[in-house]
C-alpha positions, -999 to +999 in steps of 0.1 A: +000+000+000+012+035-008-002+066+010-002+101-003-020+134+001-053+138-017-042+174-026-012+160-045-024+126-059+006+117-080+001+079-078-037+080-076-043+101-107-009+115-120-018+146-101+001+174-084-004+202-059+004+216-025-004+198+007+002+198+045+013+162+051+048+172+060+076+146+058+066+128+026+079+132-009+055+143-037+051+148-074+074+119-083+079+081-079+110+073-058+136+054-078+139+028-051+101+021-052+094-014-066+059-005-080+052-042-087+049-047-050+023-020-045-013-033-047-032-003-033-029+035-034-047+056-008-050+093-008-057+111+025-071+146+029-044+166+045-068+180+070-073+146+086-038+139+099-037+174+114-069+168+133-057+135+146-024+150+156-044+172+180-065+143+192-034+122+200-015+149+217-039+171+236-050+162+271-087+164+261-081+140+232-062+116+253-090+118+279-115+107+253-094+078+242-090+066+277-127+067+283-131+047+251-109+020+266-075+028+250-048+016+274-023+040+290+007+024+273-009+031+239-018+066+248+017+074+261+031+063+227+007+083+205+032+112+204+055+088+185+032+095+154+038+126+134+018+139+105+030+115+078+028+086+103-009+094+110-015+096+072-001+060+070-023+049+098-054+064+082-045+047+049-043+014+067-078+021+081-091+029+046-075-003+032-089-024+060-124-011+053-120-017+015-110-053+020-136-058+047-109-069+072-117-078+108-101-087+141-084-118+124-064-096+100-032-078+107-018-047+088+018-036+092+026+001+084+055+024+090+056+053+114+081+076+098+081+106+121+070+118+156+051+147+172+084+163+182+088+176+147+055+193+147+051+211+180+049+244+161+019+230+141+001+222+173+007+257+185-005+272+153-037+252+154-044+261+190-040+298+181-061+297+150-088+272+161-088+278+199-081+254+227-089+218+220-120+204+237-136+171+245-163+178+220-138+185+192-120+153+202-153+133+197-159+150+164-124+142+151-125+106+163-159+100+147-154+119+114-118+111+107-111+076+121-144+059+126-160+073+094-128+071+072-142+060+039-129+040+010-131+070-013-098+079-031-085+043-029-073+026-060-066-011-062-039-016-088-039-041-116-009-050-137-012-020-161-020+004-133+013-005-117+031-002-150+016+033-155+029+044-121+063+028-128+065+047-161+062+080-143+098+074-131+111+082-165+103+119-164+120+125-130+149+100-131+158+096-167+151+130-182+161+151-151+184+130-130+204+111-156+193+075-149+193+052-179+163+038-197+180+004-195+180+004-157+144+017-156+134-012-178+154-036-157+134-025-126+102-037-144+114-067-164+144-082-146+133-105-118+167-103-102+170-065-101+154-058-068+169-089-051+203-078-061+197-042-048+183-053-014+209-080-008+231-052+006+204-042+032+226-057+061+254-033+050+230-004+050+218-013+085+254-015+097+262+020+082+231+034+098+240+020+132+275+034+129+262+069+119+237+069+148+265+060+172+286+089+159+259+115+163+247+102+197+214+086+187+223+053+201 
């Protein structure tokens, strides 16, 4: 599953535009994206992650979640989700509804950022919208999470995936100097991605070394 902003629906409909889901790339298909492995594209209205950012981080929002039975350990970890992480979460909700999943199903998604990066956004919303309230928390929970619809979800067939893959040409071949031969290899050569990701253990080692140098570990 791929998640993007509805206001910039590049994968969904070859679209473009400005959006407020900070922390995600837009208007291009990443070179390292194996599009053949993407079965669903979800577009999320950029208003929704911002509303849930308040729900997850304001005392009134956390109070509502506790009353609904969400455990303290989960509530304490909600600030681990930033705007793009919440967008991924909402896309997972959308996909679960589309495929009529239930308690027997499991979805894994990636939380790519945390609230720490967006304290200024919370301050801006409090100033422009007023203090967060329990009533607003109920509205946001119901309208954004509970009522998240399957609109703007696209299940990809073979040629849908190829269409998205072909968009790489305009960014990476015409602008960044990648070769058409490698672009074609990404689609037709079964060994291409296996060879590229066989070096993942080396990448992990380099990341660990970098984190140690900068004091993140």
